[in-house]
C-alpha positions as CSV (number, residue, x, y, z in Angstrom):
1,X,12.3,5.6,71.7
2,X,10.2,3.8,69.2
3,X,11.9,3.1,65.9
4,X,10.5,4.5,62.6
5,X,8.2,2.2,60.8
6,X,10.3,2.2,57.6
7,X,13.4,1.4,59.7
8,X,11.6,-1.6,61.2
9,X,10.7,-2.9,57.8
10,X,14.3,-2.7,56.7
11,X,15.6,-4.6,59.7
12,X,12.9,-7.3,59.4
13,X,13.7,-7.8,55.8
14,X,17.4,-8.1,56.4
15,X,16.8,-10.6,59.1
16,X,14.7,-12.7,56.8
17,X,16.8,-12.4,53.7
18,X,20.4,-12.2,55.0
19,X,20.2,-14.8,57.8
20,X,23.2,-15.3,60.1
21,X,25.7,-14.1,57.5
22,X,25.3,-10.5,58.6
23,X,25.9,-11.2,62.2
24,X,28.9,-13.4,61.5
25,X,30.5,-11.5,58.8
26,X,29.3,-13.9,56.1
27,X,31.8,-16.7,57.1
28,X,30.3,-18.1,60.3
29,X,33.6,-17.9,62.1
30,X,32.9,-14.7,64.1
31,X,35.0,-12.5,61.8
32,X,34.6,-8.8,61.3
33,X,31.5,-7.5,59.7
34,X,32.0,-5.9,56.2
35,X,30.3,-2.5,56.7
36,X,30.1,-1.8,53.0
37,X,28.4,-5.2,52.3
38,X,25.9,-4.6,55.1
39,X,25.1,-1.2,53.8
40,X,24.5,-2.6,50.3
41,X,22.3,-5.3,51.7
42,X,20.3,-2.8,53.7
43,X,19.6,-0.7,50.6
44,X,18.6,-3.6,48.4
45,X,16.4,-5.1,51.1
46,X,14.6,-1.7,51.5
47,X,14.0,-1.6,47.8
48,X,12.6,-5.1,47.6
49,X,10.4,-4.7,50.6
50,X,9.0,-1.4,49.4
51,X,8.3,-2.7,45.9
52,X,6.7,-5.9,47.2
53,X,4.3,-4.0,49.3
54,X,3.4,-1.1,46.9
55,X,4.3,-2.5,43.5
56,X,4.7,0.1,40.8
57,X,3.5,2.8,43.2
58,X,6.5,2.2,45.4
59,X,8.9,5.1,46.0
60,X,11.9,2.9,45.1
61,X,10.3,1.3,42.0
62,X,12.0,3.6,39.5
63,X,15.4,2.9,41.1
64,X,15.0,-0.9,41.1
65,X,15.3,-1.6,37.4
66,X,18.5,-3.3,36.3
67,X,20.4,-2.3,33.2
68,X,19.8,-4.8,30.4
69,X,22.7,-3.8,28.1
70,X,26.1,-5.4,27.9
71,X,28.6,-4.9,30.7
72,X,31.3,-2.4,30.1
73,X,34.5,-4.2,29.1
74,X,36.8,-1.3,30.3
75,X,37.6,-0.3,26.7
76,X,36.9,3.2,25.4
77,X,36.4,2.1,21.8
78,X,32.8,2.1,20.4
79,X,31.0,-1.2,20.6
80,X,28.2,-2.6,18.4
81,X,25.2,-3.0,20.7
82,X,22.6,-4.3,18.2
83,X,21.8,-4.5,14.5
84,X,18.4,-4.1,12.8
85,X,17.2,-4.4,9.2
86,X,14.5,-2.6,7.3
87,X,12.5,-3.4,4.2
88,X,11.9,0.3,3.4
89,X,14.4,1.7,0.8
90,X,15.3,5.3,0.6
91,X,13.5,5.7,-2.7
92,X,10.7,3.2,-2.2
93,X,8.0,5.9,-2.6
94,X,9.2,6.8,-6.1
95,X,10.9,3.6,-7.3
96,X,9.4,1.3,-9.9
97,X,9.8,-2.5,-9.7
98,X,12.0,-4.0,-12.4
99,X,9.1,-5.9,-13.9
100,X,7.1,-2.6,-14.3
101,X,10.1,-0.9,-15.9
102,X,10.5,-3.8,-18.4
103,X,6.8,-3.6,-19.2
104,X,7.0,0.1,-19.8
105,X,10.0,-0.2,-22.1
106,X,8.5,-3.2,-24.0
107,X,5.3,-1.3,-25.0
108,X,7.2,1.9,-26.0
109,X,7.1,2.0,-29.8
110,X,7.7,5.8,-30.3
111,X,11.4,6.1,-31.0
112,X,11.7,9.7,-32.2
113,X,11.1,12.8,-30.2
114,X,12.6,16.2,-29.5
115,X,12.9,18.0,-26.2
116,X,13.5,21.5,-25.0
117,X,15.2,22.2,-21.7
118,X,14.0,25.3,-19.9
119,X,14.7,26.7,-16.4
120,X,11.7,25.2,-14.6
121,X,10.4,22.7,-17.1
122,X,11.2,20.3,-20.0
123,X,9.0,20.0,-23.1
124,X,8.9,16.8,-25.2
125,X,7.7,17.0,-28.8
126,X,6.3,13.9,-30.4
127,X,5.6,14.1,-34.1
128,X,2.5,12.1,-35.1
129,X,1.1,13.3,-38.4
130,X,-2.7,13.8,-38.2
131,X,-3.0,12.9,-34.5
132,X,-5.2,15.9,-34.0
133,X,-7.7,14.6,-36.5
134,X,-7.8,10.9,-35.7
135,X,-7.5,11.0,-31.9
136,X,-9.6,12.5,-29.2
137,X,-8.2,13.8,-25.9
138,X,-9.7,10.7,-24.3
139,X,-7.5,8.6,-26.5
140,X,-4.4,10.1,-24.9
141,X,-3.3,8.9,-21.5
142,X,-0.3,10.3,-19.5
143,X,0.9,8.4,-16.5
144,X,3.8,9.6,-14.4
145,X,5.6,9.4,-11.0
146,X,8.2,11.8,-9.8
147,X,10.9,10.0,-11.9
148,X,9.1,8.1,-14.6
149,X,6.7,8.8,-17.5
150,X,4.5,6.9,-19.9
151,X,2.5,8.5,-22.7
152,X,-0.1,6.3,-24.5
153,X,-2.0,7.3,-27.6
154,X,-4.8,4.9,-28.6
155,X,-6.6,4.6,-32.0
156,X,-3.9,6.4,-33.9
157,X,-3.3,5.8,-37.6
158,X,-1.2,7.8,-40.1
159,X,-3.5,10.2,-41.8
160,X,-2.9,9.8,-45.6
161,X,-3.9,13.4,-46.2
162,X,-1.2,14.6,-43.9
163,X,1.4,12.5,-45.7
164,X,0.3,13.9,-49.0
165,X,0.5,17.4,-47.7
166,X,4.2,16.9,-47.0
167,X,4.7,15.4,-50.5
168,X,2.9,18.3,-52.2
169,X,5.9,20.5,-51.8
170,X,7.9,18.2,-54.1
171,X,5.3,17.8,-56.8
172,X,3.8,20.0,-59.6
173,X,0.1,21.1,-59.7
174,X,-1.0,18.3,-62.1
175,X,0.5,15.6,-59.9
176,X,-1.0,17.2,-56.8
177,X,-4.5,16.6,-58.1
178,X,-3.8,13.0,-58.8
179,X,-2.2,12.4,-55.4
180,X,-5.0,14.1,-53.5
181,X,-7.5,12.0,-55.3
182,X,-5.6,8.8,-54.3
183,X,-5.3,10.0,-50.7
184,X,-9.0,10.5,-50.4
185,X,-9.6,6.9,-51.5
186,X,-7.1,5.7,-48.8
187,X,-8.8,7.9,-46.2
188,X,-12.2,6.4,-47.1
189,X,-10.8,2.9,-46.7
190,X,-9.7,3.8,-43.2
191,X,-13.1,4.9,-42.0
192,X,-14.5,2.5,-39.4
193,X,-11.1,0.8,-38.9
194,X,-9.5,1.0,-35.4
195,X,-6.0,2.5,-35.4
196,X,-3.0,1.2,-33.4
197,X,-1.7,2.3,-30.0
198,X,1.5,4.4,-29.8
199,X,3.5,4.7,-26.6
200,X,6.5,6.6,-25.3
201,X,7.9,5.5,-22.0
202,X,10.7,6.6,-19.7
203,X,11.4,4.2,-16.9
204,X,13.7,6.7,-15.2
205,X,13.8,10.4,-16.1
206,X,16.9,12.5,-16.0
207,X,15.6,14.4,-13.0
208,X,12.6,14.5,-10.7
209,X,9.3,16.1,-11.7
210,X,6.4,17.5,-9.8
211,X,3.8,17.4,-12.6
212,X,3.3,16.3,-16.2
213,X,0.7,17.5,-18.7
214,X,0.2,17.2,-22.5
215,X,-1.3,19.2,-25.4
216,X,-2.5,17.7,-28.6
217,X,-1.8,19.6,-31.8
218,X,-2.7,18.8,-35.4
219,X,0.5,16.8,-36.1
220,X,2.1,16.4,-32.7
221,X,1.7,15.9,-29.0
222,X,3.6,18.1,-26.6
223,X,4.4,16.8,-23.1
224,X,5.4,19.4,-20.5
225,X,7.3,18.3,-17.4
226,X,7.6,20.6,-14.3
227,X,11.0,20.1,-12.7
228,X,11.5,19.5,-9.0
229,X,14.9,21.2,-9.1
230,X,16.0,24.0,-11.5
231,X,18.9,22.1,-13.0
232,X,19.7,21.6,-16.6
233,X,18.6,18.3,-18.3
234,X,21.0,17.1,-20.9
235,X,18.6,14.3,-21.8
236,X,15.1,13.1,-21.0
237,X,16.1,9.7,-19.9
238,X,18.6,9.1,-17.1
């Protein structure tokens, strides 16, 4: 009976690769043949021959890959297989570089403010007498991330009329007329002069925010922060 073609291939390969060791038991002295060793050689030869003829399309290709990991040392304890490093920090999307934080704090010259903690938001009140008269909405800029905030008010100057209005409560009517007249002269002197910039910055807020907006009033600016989490803020800055 004619042998199967695949069987023929196996035997031819063994004859070429194994040489006389198979027939002699591997020691050339006519000893007994190791059946297990012969079986293993038959299997490996069949794999190599099949892959060499058909490449990746070979039936045995998927079974021919060797494990590349470390050999088992016989111990049950966990072993460190490899280590890797990453330049991406857990808070890289929202973190601010140290240089930027320093810059924010260095230009912050508003030192007094009040805040109101509510369930879903926090309101910050910045008193700036006359800001509603001397500054336009375009002069106010609000930059924020989910954990930082910077409010900048350009071209601001203290309105003398606003200062006099506060002092009026402590003076009589005669004095009022004199003070108002003096205030008008100061206001006229300010016309055409550029005011200064005011800034309030928080490099790291007490909690995360989703949004920040502002409203300009006559003598103050109100900043509203929408919380990410409904937790109480005991302060604005962390």
